[in-house]
N, C-alpha and C positions, 0 to 999 in steps of 0.2 A: 843712664846709659853711659857706657864707656866706649872709647874709640881706639882704633888701631890704624897704623899706616898701611896704605894699600900699595905695597911694593914700592916701585919707583914713581908712582903717581902722587902728585902733590895733593893728597887728601887724607884726612883723618876720618876713616869710615866707621860708622856705628857698628859695634860688635854684632848686633842683631840688625839685619837689613830686612827689606820687604821683597818677597818673591811673588810675582804677579801672575803666575800661570793660572792659579785658581780663579782669579777675577776675569780672566780671559776666556777660559773654557776647559773642557775635558775633566772637570771635577764635579760634575753634577750641576744642579740648578743654581744660578746666581742672579742677582739683579744689580744694575749699575748704581742705584742709590746706596745700597749697603756696601758695595765695593768702594765707592768714593769715601764713605764714612770710615771704612777700614783703613784706607790710605791716610786719611786725615788723622785718625787716632795714632797710627804708627809714627807720623811726623811729630805729633804732640808729645810722644814718649822720647823723642830724640833721634829717631831713625832718620838718617840722611842718605842712605844707599838703597836704591830701588832697582831691582832687576826685572827685565821684561824680554819680550821677543816679538818679532813681527808676525809670527804665526799664532800667538796667544789670542784666540778669538778673531783671527784674521785682521789683526791690528787694533782690536777692541781694547786690550790692556794698555797699549801705547797711548791711545787717545784718552783713556781715563786718567792716566798719569799726567798727560799734558794739561788736562783740565784742572787737576789739583795743583800742579806746579804753577799755573798761571795765577791762582788765587792765594798762594802762600808767599811769605817774605823770606822764609828760610832758604838757605843754599842747599839744593838737592843735587845729588849725583845720580844720573840715570844710565844704567848699562842695558843695552839691548843686544839682540842676537840676530844673525842672518844665515840663511842657507837652507833651512827646512822648507822653504817655499818651492824648492826644486821638485819637479815631478816628471820623471823619476829622480830620486835623491841619489845622484851619482857624483863621483869625484870630478868628472870633467865639467860638471855644472858650476864648480867653484872657480870661475874665471872672472877677469876684470870687468867684463861687460855686465854679467849677472850681479856681481857684488855691488857695482855702482848703482844698478837699478834698485836693488834691495835697500841700499843706503838712502837713496832719494825718497823712497816710500816711507822709511822710518823717520827721516827728517821732517817730512810733512805730517806724519801722525803725531810726532812729539812736539811739533811746532818750534823747532830749533834750527839754527844755522849750522851747527856742528854737533855730532854725537859725542857725549862724554867718553863712552867706551863702547866699541863694537866687538862682539865675540862671535867667532865662527861657531855655528850651532850644531855641535856634535856631528861633524862631517865624517864621511867614510875614512877609515884609517889611512888609506893611501894619500889623502890630501896633505897630511903632515909631512910627507916626503916630497912635496912639490913646491920648491922655492918660489915659483912664479905666482902662487896664490898669495904668499906673504908680500911679494913685491907689489902686487895689486893693492894690498892694504896700505903699503907705504905710499903709493901714489895717492890714495884717498886722503891720507894724512897731509901730504904735501898740497893737495887741493883745498885743504881746510874743511873737508867734510867730516873728518874724524879727529878727535883729540888724542885718543889712545885706542889700541886694539889688543885683544887677547883671544883665548879659545875656551870653549866649553867642551869637555871631553867625556867619553864613556870609560876609557881605560887609563890606568896609570902609565902604561907604555906610551900612549898618545901624548900624555902630559909631558913626559920626559923628552920626547922628540920635539914637541912644540917650543919648549923653553930654550932650545938651541938657537932659535931665531932671535937675533938681538933686540928686535923691537916688540916682541911679545911681552906684554907687561903684566898680564893676569892669566890665571887658569881657574876655571870653574869646574869643580869636581864633586862627585858624590862621596860623602864621608859622614858616617854615623856609627852608632853602636853595632850595626850589622855589616858595616863595610870599612874595615880597619886598614886595608892594604895601603892607602895613600900615606899613612904615617910611617911605613917601614923604610921607604927610600925617597919618595917624592918630596915630602915636606922639607927634608934636609937640603935637597938640591934647590928647591924653591927659595928657601931662606938664603942660601949661598948666592943666588943670582938676583935676589931682591924682587921676587915675583909675588904679586898680590894673589892670595889664595882665597877664592870665593867658594864657600861650601854650599852645595845644593842638596836637595832631598834629605835634609837633616833629621827628619822624623820618619823616614822610610814610608812615605806616602800616608802618614798618619798612624801606622802600626805602633810607633813608639810613643803615641799619646796614651796608650793603654786603654783606649775606649772601644776597641773592636773585639769581636768574639767570632766563634765559628758560625754564628747565625747572622752576622752583620750583612746588610744588603747595600749594594752600590747601584746607583742609577745606570741606565743603559749608556748614557753619554759620559760616564765617569771611567777614566782609564783603568781604575782599579777593578772594573768589571771587564772591559774589553781588551785589556793588554796584559793580562796576568802571565801569559806565556810568550809575550813579544809579538802578538799578532799585528799590531799597528806600528810599533817602533821598538827600540831596544828594550828587552825585558828588564834590564837593570833600572829603568826609570820607574817601574811599578813595584812597590814594596822592596826597593833596592835589589830586586832580583831574587830575593829569598823565597823559599816555599812558605806559603801563608800559614800553614799549620805549625811549622817549625818556628816561625816568627811569633806566633801566639804563645808557644811554650817558653821561648826565651823572654818574652815580655813579662810573664809571670815571675820569672827569676829576677829580672831587673826591678820589678815593682818593689821587691823587698829591700832594695838599696836606696829608694827615694827618701830623702830627709823630710821630716815633718815640716809642713808649711809650704812645700813645693809640689807642683804637679809633676807627673812623669814626663810630660813634654818639656817642661822647664829644666828638669834634671838632664834630659837627653841633650838639650841645647848647651847647658853649662858644661857637660862632658866635652863637647867639641871645643869649647873655649879654653879647655885645659891645654890645648896644643898651640904654642906660641906662633907657629907658622901660619895659622889661620888668621886672615884679615877680617872677614865678615861672614856671617851666616845668612843666607837668603831664606828665611823662614816664611812659608806661605801663610796667608791669612785672607779669609773671605768675609770676616766680620770684625767690627771694632774690638769686641771682646778677645778674639783670637790674637789680634795685633797687640793688644795691651798685655795679654798673658805671655806672648813671645818675648816682648821687650823686658819683662821682669826677670827673665832668665839671666840677664847680664848682671843682675844685682845679687845673685846667689853667691855664697862663699865658695872658695875653691873646694873641689872634691878631695876626699882622702885618698891616700895611696891604696888603701884597702879596697875602696870602691873602684878605683881604676883597675886594680888587679882582678877584681871580680868580673868586670865587664870583659876584660881580655879572656878570662876563662870561659865565660858564656859564649863569646865569639868562637873560640877554639872548639868548643863542644858542639855547637849547632851549625856553624856556618863556614868554617875554614875549608873543610873538604868540599863543601857544596858550591862555593862561589869564589874563593880566594884567587884561583888562577884564571878565572873567566874575565874578570875586570881589573 
């Protein structure tokens, strides 16, 4: 495993982190025993950055992480998120009272006195223009409830607005071979301001593993079934917002670029690490084998310029007109 600085936070974060949405819910059937083993295997490989949220299994993922953290001697950095418990999920819900309540719940779930990192969980766009929200987070830091805070965003424009607040230290953003826009402007600004960049949805909900086909079936409780058109939450969270059939065609072209000895998923993760602004990738894993396979991506050699140019061409061909201006 290799490590990178997480912006202005005093942490060398593993290039491959652990994304816990899958062990919490919305990704089909899972069981806690396998989930705990996946977490343990990730830590065995050198992963020290774990991302979660209070809504992943209604706190289930946070509690599983707490269980593993208690039994391990390694120093682990756990980032969680708050805001999606709001119903309805509206901008005015992002106030000091609600944020404090969400934080107290996560402190209990994670069994800690202070959260390493709290991220606003993809709030409505107007929240980023409300200084009082970030003032409320400052208060929670002053109270010793948070060590650091950042944002998880849907859109590049939201990320650019968020980093104008002086105490925002991290931005979590979708970035993968199907979603290149963050590299065009945001990464340079993030580096300039020493913002930690946490990449989510790195495998486009599994499309970039190369394991799916037109006949693939997803369980009814899997967002890849029930959120393809944004029925439950932002469409960009599912398959990165791309049309499934177009994604399959692009995958077949990308498959030709994968070097011998690497899986397509590892190639996709290594591509992300070619961008120095990236601090860590929160790759999801539901099983120990997936966790181990993800970690091995960090050991692949750098990709050639030819491969990088080919990915850019595939993006321009299949996705630029479809999604570039949307997110």
